[in-house]
N, C-alpha and C positions, 0 to 999 in steps of 0.2 A: 656538485649537482646543482642545477638551477632550482632554488627553493620555491620559485613562483610557477614552475612548469606544471601544467595540469594534465596533459595527455601523455602520461607515462605508460610504460608497459603494464605496470601493476594496476593503474586506474582503468585502462582498457580491459584488462583481464577480469577485474571484479565487476565491471559493467556488463561484460559479455556473460559472465556466470549468472549475474542477476537477471539478465534478459532471458536466458534459457530456463532458469528456475521459474520465473513467472509465466513463461510461455507454456511450460508443462502444467502449471497451476490452472491456467485458463483453458487449456485443452479439456481438462476434466471438469472444471467448474460448471461449464455450460452444457455438458453432455451427460454426466453421471445421473442426475435426477431423472432424465428421460430414459436412460438405460435401465434404471431401477424399475420404472413403470412398465417397460416393455419386457425385460428379461425375467424379473422376479415377480411381476404382477403385484407390486407393492402399492400401498395407498399414497396419496399425494404427500401426506405428512411424513411418511416413512422415507419417501424419495427426497424430501427436503433435508432429512438428516444427513444425507451425503455431504452437504455443505456445512451444516451445523456442527457435526462431529469433527470434521477437519478443522474448522475455525476454533472450536473449543480447545483442541489439543495444541494448536499453534499458540493460542493465548496463554495456556498453562505453561508451555515450554519456554516462552520468551524471557520471563523474569529469571528463570533458572539459568538459561543460556547467558543472559546479561551478567550474572554473577560469575559464572565459569569463565567468561571471556577474560576477566581481569586476573584470573588465577592460573588457568591452563594455557593461555595464549590465544590470540585471535585466529591465527592460521589453523591451529589444531582443531579448534571448535568448528570453524568453517568446513574443513574437510570431513570431520566426523558427521556433521549435519548433512553434507552433500552425499556422503556414502549412504547414510540412513535414508535420505530422500530417494536416491537411486535404487537402493535395495527394495524399498517398499513398492516402487513402481513396477518391479518385476512380478509382483504377486497378483496384479489385477486380472490376470488371465484365468485364475483358478477358482475363485469362490463360486459356489452354486446357490448360496443363499444371501439375503441382504445383510444378515448378521455378520457373515464372513467378510463382506465388502466393507462394512462399517469398521471392523477391526483394522483393516488395511488403511482406511481413510484416517483413522486415529493415529496410526504409526506414521503415515505420510505427513500428517499435519505437524507432528513433532519435528520431523526433519525440516519442514518448511519454516516453522517458527524459529528454530535455532539458526537456520541458514540466513534468513532475512535479517535477524538480529546481528549476526556476525558480519554480514556483508555491509550493513549500514554503518556499523562501528568502524570497520576497516577503511571504508571510503572516506570517513571523516578524518582519519589519521593520514590518509594519502593526499588529500586535497590541501593545497597551501591555504593558510588562514586567510590571506588576502583575497582568495578566490573561492571561498567556501560556498557562498550562495550560488555562484555559477556552477561549481563542480557538483554540488548536491543536486542541482537542477538537472544537469546532464545525466547523472547517475539514476535518478528517479525516472527520467524519461525512458530509460531502458525498460522499466516495468510498464510504462504507458504504451510503448510500442508493442510489447507482448500482449497487452490488453486488447489491441486492435487485431493482431495476427492470430492470437490463440483461439478466440471464439470462432473466427472464420475457418481456420484450418480444422479445428476440432469438430465443428458441425458438419463440414464438408466430408471429413473422413468417416464420421459416424453414419451419415446419410448415404454416402456413395459406396463405402467399402465395408462398413460394419465395425463392431467393437474391437476385434482383434487388431485391425490396422490402427485404430485410435490408441489402443494400449501400447502398440509398438512405437508409435510416434512419441508417446509419453516417456517410454524407456529411452529413446534416442535423445529427447530433450533433457532428461535428467542426467544422462551420461555426458552430454555436451556441457552442461553446467559444472559437473564434477571435473571434467578435463580442463576447462577454463580456470577453475579454482586451483588446480595443481600447479599452474604456472605463476601464481601470485606469491611473491616473496615478501613476508612481513617480518621486520626485525622484532625479536621478542624483547619486551620491556622488563627490566629487572624490578622486582617488588621490594618495597621497603618493609621493615619489620612491622610498622603500623598496619600496612595493607595486608600482610600475611595474617596478623592477629585478627584482622577485621573479617571474621568468618562465622560468627554466631548467627543463629537463625533469628531474623527480625525483619520487619517491614522494610527498613532502610537498606538492608542487604539485597533486597530483590526489586526494589523500586527506587528510582532517583527522584527525590522530592522536588528538585529544581525543574524537572521536566513535566511535573504533573499539571500545572496551570495551562501550559500551551497544549498539552495532550488532551485535556478536557475540552479546550476550544476546538481542537481537531475532531474530537468525537461528536461535538455538537453539530458540526457541519457534515460529519460522516452519516448521521441519521438521514439526511436528505440525499447524499451521494449514493447511499445504498439503494434508493429507489431508482436511480439511473442504472446502476449495475444489474439489478434484478428484474426490472419491469419496463425498461424503455422500449424493448422489442414488442412486448405485449401491448403497450400503449400505442405504438405505431400501427399495429394491426387494428386496434380499436378505432383509430381515426382514419383508417384506410390509407395508410402510408407505408404499408409493408414492403413496397417495392424499393424504398430508399432506407429502410430501417438498418440494413447492414452497413450503410455509409455513415451512420451517426458517429461511431467511434473512429472512423477514418478521418472525418472532418475534425473531430476532437484532437486526434494525434497530429494532423497537419498543422493546426494552429499552435499546438505545443512546440513542434519543431521550429516553426518560424519565430515564435516569441521567446523561447528559452534563452538564447544568447543575450537578449536585451534585458529580460527580467532578472536573470541571475546576476549580471554585471551591475544592474541598478541596485539590487540588494546589497552588494558589496560596497558600492559607493555611497549610498544614501541611507542604508539601514532598512529594516523590515516594514516600518509603518508606511513608507511611500509605495510599497508593493501591496500590503495587506488590505488597506481600506478600499482602494479602487477595485481590487480583485473581488472583494465581497460584493460590491455593487454590481460588477459584471456577472458574477455568479447568479445573483438575484434576478437580474434582467433576463439572463438566459433561461432560468426556470419559468419566469413569467411568460416568455415567448413560447416555451415548450408547452405550457398549459393551454395556449391558444393556437396550436399548430393546426392550421387548416390546409396548408400547402406544403409541398416538399421544401420549398425555399425557406419558409419560416422554421420548419423542423430542423433543417441542417444549419441554418444561421444560429439557432439556439444552441446547437452542438458546439459551434465555434466559440460562442460566448462562454458556455460552461467550461469548455476546454481552456480558454484563456483565464477564466475566473478561478474555478476549482483547481484546474491543472497547475496554476501558479501558487495557490494557497497551500496545497499539500506539501510540496518540497520546502516552501518557506517555513511552515510550522515545524517540520522535522529538523531543518537547519537551526532554528531557534532553540529547539530542545537540546541539540548537541552543543551549541555555543554557550548556553546558560549553565551547562554541567562542567565540573572540573574535568581535565583531560583523562584522568584515571577512571572517571565514572561514565565515559561515553557509551560503553557497552550497556550499562544499566539504563542510561538515558534513552538509547535506541529501543531497548526492550520495553521500557515504560511507555514511550510514545506509541509504538506499534501495538502493544497490548491494549491500551486504552482506546486507541483509534479503531482497532478491530472489534472491540466490544461495542463501539458505536455502530459499526457496520452490521454486526450481528443483531443487535437490539433493533436497529433501524429496519432491517429486513422483516423482522417479526411484526413491528408496529405498523409499517407500511402495509403489510398484507392484511392486517385487521382494518385499517382505515379505508383503503381503497375499496374494500368489499361494501362499505357503507356510503362513501361519498364519490367514488370513481377516481380515475387517474387524473383527469383534467382538473378537478377541484383540488386534489391533493397537491399537484404541482403548482397550482395558483397560490394556495395557502403557503406552500414551501418558500415561495419567492419573498414573502414578508417575514417568515421565520428566519431566513438567511440574514436579513437586514438586522435582526436582533443581535446577530453575531458581532456587529460593529461595537455595540455596547459591551458585550461579553469580552471581546478582545481588549477593549480600552481598559476596563477595570482589572482584568486578570493579568494583563501583560504590559501594555503600553504605558499606563499610568504609573505602575510600579517602577518601570524602568526610568521614567522621567523623574520620579521621586529620588531614586538611587543616584541618578546623575546630578541632580541639584544638591543632594547631600555631599557628594564627593567634591563638587565645585566649592561648596562653602568650607569644607574641611581643608582643601588645598589652597 
């Protein structure tokens, strides 16, 4: 078998499974809070729990899944998670109270957290080391495409046909993810005696230390990215650009599609620094333009820059987390990165909600552009500088 081949049957399968997993996630992410308000007559804070509870259960489940991956096998954990995700999706039709719906969201989040951890680990093993930046970029792009289609399809289904059609689509999406996962064949790795003995309860068994620095950097930027996910449509309405608000993530995704082959290959050839520093600047410029969006052109141009900037940073950070970890710890590294990143998203959504109530969206996005630039210093000291020091030490020793 060609060790440098990227587009294998298994790589395509895991990417498709990931796409349908995130498609289902986005179907419900953008519609359930409004569903809770209309169907259960809940308060805004209770409706917000639809997202919060899901995210909390995903964060809790990921470190556990990362540990199980190295003991039970990648494929077994992936299929278990996808079955749980599919099973939970079947129950959305039945709850008559918001409490019942939150229980289902909690179970659904466990399946999602385990599945995304397993998928991220599996793809890292499937992609040739010489093309890891490129391969991880394409894999993560499957979630980016779902981010564009999911909200559009979910909102359309909810508004045009009602919640039953929405929940039916969610079942279909979860089933498609499971079916794609069934066709992935992963060779089971034999465990050494040391690895089998490595099973006591401790922090290092549930988190990979080497992935923490880059994960914290990702969470730092996630605080700002959460404001895009949660509020960009609200902001568009505020500045009288609601007519083009639905195109924001379309432009975002198109730029990702065009840039991904180049940025991924550049990572593999030149390393992460040549990607990260320019991407941070582009992300900051995009947020600055967003804060001053008076026209549709400016609004959509900012979407393109944010897509090129943040859309490049996220897969780069996840690839770094995997590369810095020993091969047997990639499951834990994936879980560590996603758990810390999602914590940044969750915390960001809460903080942004408080801040925009006082200063407004425009001011928040303006301040965010300078906040992002601070990330250059953070990345340099937490990752880039340390790597340079290790490289210099190795050169002196050799």
